[in-house]
N, C-alpha and C positions, 0 to 999 in steps of 0.2 A: 503495499499499500503505499502511494506519496503521501506527502505531508497534508494534501487536499483531501484524502480520503477515497480518491479514485484508484481503481485497480490497475495496475501497470499493465502496458501493451507487452507481446511478445519481444518485441524489438528493444522496448526499453528495459525490461529484465535481462535480456541477453547482453544489453552494453552495460548494465551496472554489475552482471555477474563478471563481467570481462574487465573490471576495475580491479578485482582482487588479484595481488600477485600469483605466480604459480606455487604449489605447495606439493612438492613432489614426496613428502614424507610426513608421518605422524608429527614429527618435533616441528616442522616448518608451519604445521597447520595449528600450533598452539597459539593463544594469546601473545601479543608481542609484549604486553606487560609481565606476563608469566615469565617469558624467556628473559627479558630485562631484570626481573627480581631475583631469578637461579642465577645470572652472572653476576650480580651485584653481592648476592649472598655468597657465591663461591670465591669472589675475588677478596672481600673483607675476611671471609672466614679463614682463607689462606694465612692472612696476617694474624687473625686473632688467636687462631689454634697453635701456630707456630711449629718448629721443629722441622722434622722431615716426614714423620708419618701422617699428620694432618693434611698439608697441601698434597702429599702424594695419594692420599685417600680420595681427596676432592676430585683429582684428575681421573683416577681409575675407577672410582665408583660413580661418579658424577657426569664429568664432562666427556671422557671418552665413550662411554655408552650413548650417551644422547648424540655424540657425533656419528657413531656407527649407525644408530638409527636413522639419523639425518643424510647419511652418506656423503659426508663431508671430512671423516677421519683423517685420510692421508692428506688432504690439501690443509686442514686445521693445522696438524703438526708440522707439516711444512712451513707454513706462514707463522705459527708460533715461534719456531726456532729463529726464522730470519728476523724477526722483530725482538726477540730477546737478546740475540747474540751481541749486538752493540752494548746494551747496558751490561749483558754478562761479562763481557771483555773488562770494563772498568770496573765493577764490583769486585771480580777475582784480583785485577792488580792492586787495588786499594786496599781491599779487605786483607789478603794474604801478606802483603809486605807493610803494612801501616799498623794493621792491629797488635796490640800489646799482647803477648802470651808468655807463658813459662817454657813451654816445649817448642825449640827451635829446628825446624825441619832441615832448612839449607840456607845459606846466605848468598845474597848478590850484591857485591859491594856493601855498601852501608845499611842495605835494606836486609832484615831477618824475616823470613817466612816462618810463621809460627803455626803449630796445629789448630790453636785457637782460631786464627785468621782464616785458616782453611775450611773449619767447620762453620764458621760465621758466613762466608761466602757460599757455601753448599745450601746452607738453610735459605739465604736470601735467593738464590738462583732457583731452588724448588718452588719459592714463593711466586717468584716473577714468571716462571713457567705455568703455575696455575692460574695466575690472573690474566696472562695471555691467551691461554687456550679457553678460559671462559668467557672472556671479551670477544675473541675471536669467533666462537660459537654463536654468540649473540649476532655478530656482523655478518656471518655467512648464510645465516638462516632467518634472517629479519630484514624486510623491506624498511628503509626508513620513513618513506611516507606512511606505510601502515602503522609504525610505531606512533609517528607523530600525530596523526589521524586519530588513533585510538585514544592518545592522552587529550586530544581536544575533545572527543566525545564525553570524555570523562570530566571536563570543566576546564582544561587548559585554555588560556586566551590564544584566539587564531594568530595574532601578530607573534607571539613568542613561538607558538608551534610551527609557523613559517620561518622563524629565525632558527630554531631546532633542526628543521627538516634541511632548510639550507645548509647549515653547518656539517650535518651528517653526510650530506651527498657533495660537498666541496671537494674533499679530496679525491674520491673516486671519478668525479666529474673533471677535475683537472688532470687526473692520469690519462683518462681517456682522451681528452682532447690533446695532451702532449704527444700521445701515440698517433693520433690523425695528422698532427703537423709535423711530427717527425717523419711519417711516411711521405708527406707532400714534400719535405726538405729533400728527403732522399731522393725522390723522384725528378728534382731539379739539380741534381748533381753534388748534394751535401752528403760529405763522408761522415757518418755517425757509428760505424763499426770499425771494427779491427783493434788497434792499440789503445791502451788506456789515454793516451795523449790524444788521439783521434777522438775518442768518445767525449773528453772534455771539451775538445773544439765545437764538436756537434752540439754540447748543451747550450752555449751561449746563444745561438740563432734561435733557440727554441723558447729561451724565456721571455722576450719581449710579445711575441704572437700569443704565447700562452696567457700572460697577464692582460694583454689588450682585450682578447677574445673573452677572458672572465669578467672584465668590466664591462664589456659590450652586452654579455649574457644578463649580468645583474639588472642593467638599464632596461634591456628589452622584458625581463621579468617582471620589473616594477610597473613598466607600462601594461603589460597584460594583466597584472593584478588589478591595477587601478580602473581598468576598462570592464574587469568583472565584478566591481564594486566590492574590493576586498575590505575597503575602509568603513563600509557600511554599518552603523550601530547596529546591536541587538545580537540575537544567538542565529547562528548558522545552521541551515538544516543539511546535515551531511547524508550524501546518498550511499555512501559506503560504509557499511556497519561489520567490523570485525567480530567474529563469533568468540564467545566467552561461556564459561560455566560455572556451576558452584564448586565443582570439584577443582576448576584452577584457582579458584578464590581461595579454598580451603588451603590447597598447596603452597600458594603465595603467603597466606597468614602463618602457616607452621613454619616456613622457610625464614619469615622475617622473625618470628618469636624466637626460633631457634638462634639465630644470630644475634638478636638482643641478649637472649640468656648468657652466650657465650661471652659477649663483651662485658655484660655486668659481673659475670664468675671471674673474668681474667681481672677486672678492676679491683674488685673485693680479694682477690689473691687464693681464692678457691678453686681454681681451673686447674685440672690435672695436667702436670708437665709430661709432655710426650717426646719421645725420642725424635 
């Protein structure tokens, strides 16, 4: 039924059904808020629980099974490793050689690599990997527009919803635009492949077009929103409603209560120390 109460025509019903993003797995079909809560609880829980066992349990019992169900396990692990690697190198170098400890493993010049530093670096890396896999799973299985529109249906301001959606889509859009511009530049004879030096030279001609095209797109999108009366006061009628259920509501509540309980137990000093 539409807002006026009249039945939708078959063409209108087919159009509204086509608005929903593809959902190839049961995990994709979960409400975006459920997946966001799961990612948030897993990320914060990895730090609250601490040690090695807690984050590894979150990865092995929560994230990986969900990724297998969604069919993105291999891609998720690759992306998470790539995202964690730069931070991991910094953490290892800083923690191993600068953290004070009583057990010295080896020395490099004036720096001592301590067992305590290695242990701290290992725990930090496990936590970072748990966070990257949890957030990566949310990103790989959730359309940004579906998440933002679901929040708007729950009362989020349309303007804030637009800003949030534009932010979530900014990086993928710029990566895609850079790929298109790079292909066009190579077709014109620009060398963007081969040695590292050639690749660095090829980056500079891409920066200007990517930035200018991004600014042009922002202007075009602003004009399109104004034409569609985006600034009109009052509540909007959203045509696309994302399914939710009482079961998912209960799961979200349990996850949030478990996280709050763990945080309070950690603050009170009664949370068990895990290896």
